[in-house]
A tleap script that builds the chain and sets N, CA, C and O, in Angstrom:
source leaprc.protein.ff14SB
mol = sequence {
  NMET SER ARG TRP ARG LYS SER SER TYR SER
  ALA ASP GLN GLN ASP CYS VAL GLU VAL GLY
  CYS GLY ILE GLY ILE ARG ASP SER LYS ALA
  PRO THR THR HIE LEU PRO LEU SER ASP LYS
  ALA TRP SER ALA PHE LEU SER TYR ILE ILE
  SER PRO SER THR SER GLY SER MET ARG ILE
  GLY ALA GLY CARG
}
set mol.1.N position { 11.820 14.684 7.803 }
set mol.1.CA position { 11.198 13.460 8.008 }
set mol.1.C position { 10.029 13.236 7.328 }
set mol.1.O position { 9.224 14.148 7.141 }
set mol.2.N position { 9.827 11.951 6.883 }
set mol.2.CA position { 8.655 11.603 5.988 }
set mol.2.C position { 7.458 11.151 6.842 }
set mol.2.O position { 7.637 10.558 7.906 }
set mol.3.N position { 6.405 11.397 6.431 }
set mol.3.CA position { 5.197 10.943 7.069 }
set mol.3.C position { 4.714 9.622 6.466 }
set mol.3.O position { 4.399 9.611 5.276 }
set mol.4.N position { 4.638 8.587 7.152 }
set mol.4.CA position { 4.151 7.210 6.764 }
set mol.4.C position { 2.807 6.938 7.203 }
set mol.4.O position { 2.504 7.365 8.317 }
set mol.5.N position { 1.892 6.269 6.497 }
set mol.5.CA position { 0.508 5.980 6.822 }
set mol.5.C position { 0.337 4.405 6.760 }
set mol.5.O position { 0.623 3.756 5.754 }
set mol.6.N position { -0.121 3.893 7.843 }
set mol.6.CA position { -0.320 2.407 7.940 }
set mol.6.C position { -1.651 2.069 7.362 }
set mol.6.O position { -2.517 2.944 7.332 }
set mol.7.N position { -1.902 0.807 6.875 }
set mol.7.CA position { -3.130 0.557 6.373 }
set mol.7.C position { -4.184 0.331 7.472 }
set mol.7.O position { -3.903 -0.299 8.491 }
set mol.8.N position { -5.330 0.823 7.262 }
set mol.8.CA position { -6.454 0.668 8.186 }
set mol.8.C position { -6.986 -0.855 8.157 }
set mol.8.O position { -7.820 -1.238 8.978 }
set mol.9.N position { -6.473 -1.670 7.197 }
set mol.9.CA position { -6.897 -3.033 7.124 }
set mol.9.C position { -6.041 -4.055 7.998 }
set mol.9.O position { -6.282 -5.259 8.088 }
set mol.10.N position { -5.098 -3.435 8.567 }
set mol.10.CA position { -4.146 -4.211 9.485 }
set mol.10.C position { -4.870 -4.202 10.943 }
set mol.10.O position { -5.121 -3.148 11.527 }
set mol.11.N position { -5.164 -5.427 11.443 }
set mol.11.CA position { -5.885 -5.511 12.618 }
set mol.11.C position { -5.058 -4.996 13.771 }
set mol.11.O position { -5.620 -4.251 14.575 }
set mol.12.N position { -3.661 -5.338 13.961 }
set mol.12.CA position { -2.922 -4.958 15.035 }
set mol.12.C position { -2.031 -3.796 14.676 }
set mol.12.O position { -1.194 -3.417 15.496 }
set mol.13.N position { -2.149 -3.237 13.569 }
set mol.13.CA position { -1.263 -2.079 13.041 }
set mol.13.C position { 0.241 -2.332 13.133 }
set mol.13.O position { 1.032 -1.407 13.320 }
set mol.14.N position { 0.620 -3.612 12.998 }
set mol.14.CA position { 2.015 -4.101 12.999 }
set mol.14.C position { 2.374 -4.625 11.585 }
set mol.14.O position { 3.291 -4.180 10.896 }
set mol.15.N position { 1.496 -5.669 11.231 }
set mol.15.CA position { 1.723 -6.482 10.101 }
set mol.15.C position { 0.937 -5.928 8.799 }
set mol.15.O position { -0.072 -6.416 8.290 }
set mol.16.N position { 1.664 -4.773 8.390 }
set mol.16.CA position { 0.962 -4.080 7.246 }
set mol.16.C position { 1.980 -3.364 6.422 }
set mol.16.O position { 3.166 -3.266 6.740 }
set mol.17.N position { 1.389 -2.823 5.242 }
set mol.17.CA position { 2.172 -1.969 4.410 }
set mol.17.C position { 1.962 -0.438 4.690 }
set mol.17.O position { 0.839 0.015 4.908 }
set mol.18.N position { 3.103 0.342 4.674 }
set mol.18.CA position { 2.918 1.677 4.875 }
set mol.18.C position { 3.154 2.351 3.612 }
set mol.18.O position { 3.912 1.930 2.738 }
set mol.19.N position { 2.398 3.528 3.549 }
set mol.19.CA position { 2.555 4.473 2.392 }
set mol.19.C position { 3.113 5.706 2.753 }
set mol.19.O position { 2.570 6.335 3.661 }
set mol.20.N position { 4.254 6.224 2.112 }
set mol.20.CA position { 4.850 7.493 2.286 }
set mol.20.C position { 4.536 8.425 1.096 }
set mol.20.O position { 4.944 8.115 -0.023 }
set mol.21.N position { 3.843 9.527 1.290 }
set mol.21.CA position { 3.431 10.306 0.278 }
set mol.21.C position { 4.591 10.846 -0.515 }
set mol.21.O position { 5.422 11.493 0.123 }
set mol.22.N position { 4.762 10.694 -1.716 }
set mol.22.CA position { 5.926 11.230 -2.431 }
set mol.22.C position { 7.101 10.415 -2.342 }
set mol.22.O position { 8.109 10.753 -2.962 }
set mol.23.N position { 7.081 9.191 -1.514 }
set mol.23.CA position { 8.174 8.449 -1.301 }
set mol.23.C position { 8.168 7.027 -1.718 }
set mol.23.O position { 9.092 6.585 -2.401 }
set mol.24.N position { 7.103 6.239 -1.317 }
set mol.24.CA position { 6.926 4.913 -1.737 }
set mol.24.C position { 6.150 4.070 -0.824 }
set mol.24.O position { 5.186 4.561 -0.237 }
set mol.25.N position { 6.502 2.772 -0.640 }
set mol.25.CA position { 5.794 1.926 0.181 }
set mol.25.C position { 6.906 1.117 0.986 }
set mol.25.O position { 8.028 0.948 0.509 }
set mol.26.N position { 6.556 0.661 2.148 }
set mol.26.CA position { 7.494 -0.177 2.967 }
set mol.26.C position { 6.625 -1.087 3.872 }
set mol.26.O position { 5.427 -0.939 4.112 }
set mol.27.N position { 7.498 -2.105 4.352 }
set mol.27.CA position { 6.809 -3.024 5.292 }
set mol.27.C position { 6.981 -2.470 6.666 }
set mol.27.O position { 8.057 -1.959 6.977 }
set mol.28.N position { 5.965 -2.541 7.527 }
set mol.28.CA position { 5.973 -1.868 8.833 }
set mol.28.C position { 7.009 -2.664 9.712 }
set mol.28.O position { 7.480 -2.099 10.699 }
set mol.29.N position { 7.357 -3.848 9.424 }
set mol.29.CA position { 8.349 -4.648 10.245 }
set mol.29.C position { 9.593 -4.205 9.807 }
set mol.29.O position { 10.526 -4.430 10.577 }
set mol.30.N position { 9.866 -3.576 8.659 }
set mol.30.CA position { 11.243 -3.193 8.222 }
set mol.30.C position { 11.270 -1.801 7.663 }
set mol.30.O position { 11.464 -1.572 6.469 }
set mol.31.N position { 11.063 -0.855 8.602 }
set mol.31.CA position { 10.881 0.535 8.218 }
set mol.31.C position { 12.139 1.110 7.756 }
set mol.31.O position { 11.999 2.196 7.194 }
set mol.32.N position { 13.285 0.686 7.841 }
set mol.32.CA position { 14.419 1.488 7.297 }
set mol.32.C position { 14.603 1.315 5.831 }
set mol.32.O position { 15.359 2.086 5.239 }
set mol.33.N position { 13.983 0.378 5.201 }
set mol.33.CA position { 13.996 0.426 3.672 }
set mol.33.C position { 12.541 0.620 3.154 }
set mol.33.O position { 11.518 0.429 3.811 }
set mol.34.N position { 12.620 0.987 2.009 }
set mol.34.CA position { 11.319 1.153 1.267 }
set mol.34.C position { 11.496 1.120 -0.347 }
set mol.34.O position { 12.561 1.350 -0.921 }
set mol.35.N position { 10.280 0.796 -0.973 }
set mol.35.CA position { 10.245 0.753 -2.427 }
set mol.35.C position { 9.826 2.022 -3.049 }
set mol.35.O position { 8.655 2.365 -2.891 }
set mol.36.N position { 10.609 2.749 -3.721 }
set mol.36.CA position { 10.301 4.055 -4.169 }
set mol.36.C position { 9.312 4.085 -5.348 }
set mol.36.O position { 9.516 3.361 -6.323 }
set mol.37.N position { 8.287 4.870 -5.289 }
set mol.37.CA position { 7.209 4.806 -6.302 }
set mol.37.C position { 7.008 6.306 -6.637 }
set mol.37.O position { 7.023 7.191 -5.782 }
set mol.38.N position { 6.807 6.519 -8.050 }
set mol.38.CA position { 6.365 7.804 -8.470 }
set mol.38.C position { 4.788 7.993 -8.227 }
set mol.38.O position { 4.078 7.020 -7.976 }
set mol.39.N position { 4.323 9.189 -8.308 }
set mol.39.CA position { 2.952 9.368 -8.138 }
set mol.39.C position { 2.120 8.638 -9.241 }
set mol.39.O position { 1.041 8.079 -9.043 }
set mol.40.N position { 2.743 8.722 -10.366 }
set mol.40.CA position { 2.150 8.066 -11.668 }
set mol.40.C position { 2.121 6.393 -11.343 }
set mol.40.O position { 1.115 5.765 -11.672 }
set mol.41.N position { 3.087 5.799 -10.784 }
set mol.41.CA position { 3.127 4.446 -10.599 }
set mol.41.C position { 2.093 4.032 -9.353 }
set mol.41.O position { 1.357 3.046 -9.410 }
set mol.42.N position { 2.149 4.790 -8.410 }
set mol.42.CA position { 1.164 4.593 -7.371 }
set mol.42.C position { -0.400 4.761 -7.804 }
set mol.42.O position { -1.253 3.958 -7.423 }
set mol.43.N position { -0.678 5.811 -8.585 }
set mol.43.CA position { -1.995 5.936 -9.223 }
set mol.43.C position { -2.167 4.781 -10.102 }
set mol.43.O position { -3.292 4.290 -10.014 }
set mol.44.N position { -1.385 4.213 -10.914 }
set mol.44.CA position { -1.639 3.197 -11.677 }
set mol.44.C position { -1.881 1.884 -11.021 }
set mol.44.O position { -2.637 1.056 -11.528 }
set mol.45.N position { -1.188 1.661 -9.788 }
set mol.45.CA position { -1.434 0.623 -9.067 }
set mol.45.C position { -2.739 0.666 -8.291 }
set mol.45.O position { -3.333 -0.393 -8.091 }
set mol.46.N position { -3.245 1.860 -7.821 }
set mol.46.CA position { -4.435 1.998 -7.142 }
set mol.46.C position { -5.629 1.727 -8.356 }
set mol.46.O position { -6.614 1.020 -8.141 }
set mol.47.N position { -5.410 2.303 -9.455 }
set mol.47.CA position { -6.461 1.983 -10.421 }
set mol.47.C position { -6.692 0.525 -10.775 }
set mol.47.O position { -7.792 -0.003 -10.944 }
set mol.48.N position { -5.414 -0.093 -10.869 }
set mol.48.CA position { -5.418 -1.615 -11.151 }
set mol.48.C position { -6.184 -2.417 -10.075 }
set mol.48.O position { -7.012 -3.282 -10.361 }
set mol.49.N position { -5.847 -2.070 -8.831 }
set mol.49.CA position { -6.540 -2.982 -7.646 }
set mol.49.C position { -7.949 -2.668 -7.450 }
set mol.49.O position { -8.657 -3.465 -6.834 }
set mol.50.N position { -8.491 -1.427 -7.983 }
set mol.50.CA position { -9.970 -1.199 -7.589 }
set mol.50.C position { -10.724 -1.361 -8.924 }
set mol.50.O position { -11.923 -1.087 -8.953 }
set mol.51.N position { -10.115 -1.773 -9.980 }
set mol.51.CA position { -10.729 -1.952 -11.326 }
set mol.51.C position { -11.650 -3.283 -11.069 }
set mol.51.O position { -11.268 -4.273 -10.447 }
set mol.52.N position { -12.966 -3.109 -11.683 }
set mol.52.CA position { -13.829 -4.333 -11.477 }
set mol.52.C position { -13.372 -5.430 -12.402 }
set mol.52.O position { -13.913 -6.525 -12.245 }
set mol.53.N position { -12.563 -5.320 -13.235 }
set mol.53.CA position { -12.012 -6.389 -13.985 }
set mol.53.C position { -10.803 -7.056 -13.393 }
set mol.53.O position { -10.326 -8.014 -14.001 }
set mol.54.N position { -10.221 -6.621 -12.189 }
set mol.54.CA position { -9.269 -7.099 -11.446 }
set mol.54.C position { -9.754 -8.448 -10.755 }
set mol.54.O position { -10.844 -8.408 -10.185 }
set mol.55.N position { -9.056 -9.604 -10.756 }
set mol.55.CA position { -9.745 -10.711 -10.122 }
set mol.55.C position { -9.233 -11.030 -8.741 }
set mol.55.O position { -8.063 -10.762 -8.467 }
set mol.56.N position { -10.016 -11.575 -7.872 }
set mol.56.CA position { -9.613 -12.259 -6.698 }
set mol.56.C position { -9.015 -11.470 -5.779 }
set mol.56.O position { -9.547 -10.435 -5.380 }
set mol.57.N position { -7.692 -11.951 -5.306 }
set mol.57.CA position { -7.086 -11.521 -4.114 }
set mol.57.C position { -6.392 -9.989 -4.272 }
set mol.57.O position { -6.083 -9.286 -3.310 }
set mol.58.N position { -6.231 -9.658 -5.548 }
set mol.58.CA position { -5.589 -8.113 -5.659 }
set mol.58.C position { -6.701 -7.107 -5.551 }
set mol.58.O position { -6.375 -5.941 -5.773 }
set mol.59.N position { -7.943 -7.349 -5.253 }
set mol.59.CA position { -8.861 -6.296 -5.186 }
set mol.59.C position { -8.888 -5.830 -3.784 }
set mol.59.O position { -8.697 -6.615 -2.854 }
set mol.60.N position { -9.117 -4.587 -3.612 }
set mol.60.CA position { -9.352 -3.954 -2.140 }
set mol.60.C position { -10.510 -4.679 -1.389 }
set mol.60.O position { -11.607 -4.774 -1.938 }
set mol.61.N position { -10.309 -5.152 -0.242 }
set mol.61.CA position { -11.184 -5.833 0.496 }
set mol.61.C position { -11.482 -7.256 0.326 }
set mol.61.O position { -12.243 -7.871 1.073 }
set mol.62.N position { -10.848 -7.780 -0.701 }
set mol.62.CA position { -10.883 -9.345 -0.928 }
set mol.62.C position { -10.495 -10.135 0.336 }
set mol.62.O position { -9.528 -9.851 1.042 }
set mol.63.N position { -11.264 -11.056 0.531 }
set mol.63.CA position { -11.159 -11.939 1.694 }
set mol.63.C position { -11.562 -11.376 2.956 }
set mol.63.O position { -11.296 -12.001 3.982 }
set mol.64.N position { -12.198 -10.226 3.016 }
set mol.64.CA position { -12.928 -9.646 4.189 }
set mol.64.C position { -14.295 -10.190 4.364 }
set mol.64.O position { -15.002 -9.796 5.292 }
savepdb mol mol.pdb
quit
């Protein structure tokens, strides 16, 4: 069984994205399917969204 973690940014812990280490990401409302991601792809995604040059809504904490 895989361990999935929910986003701490989700107010009610239902409408969020979950991350499974070594597995990928999934929507908490549709847990039977997921998008597989390699460690390299996940690292690239995180680097992109925390980059100072990334604009607007893609940055972590945008809109908070």
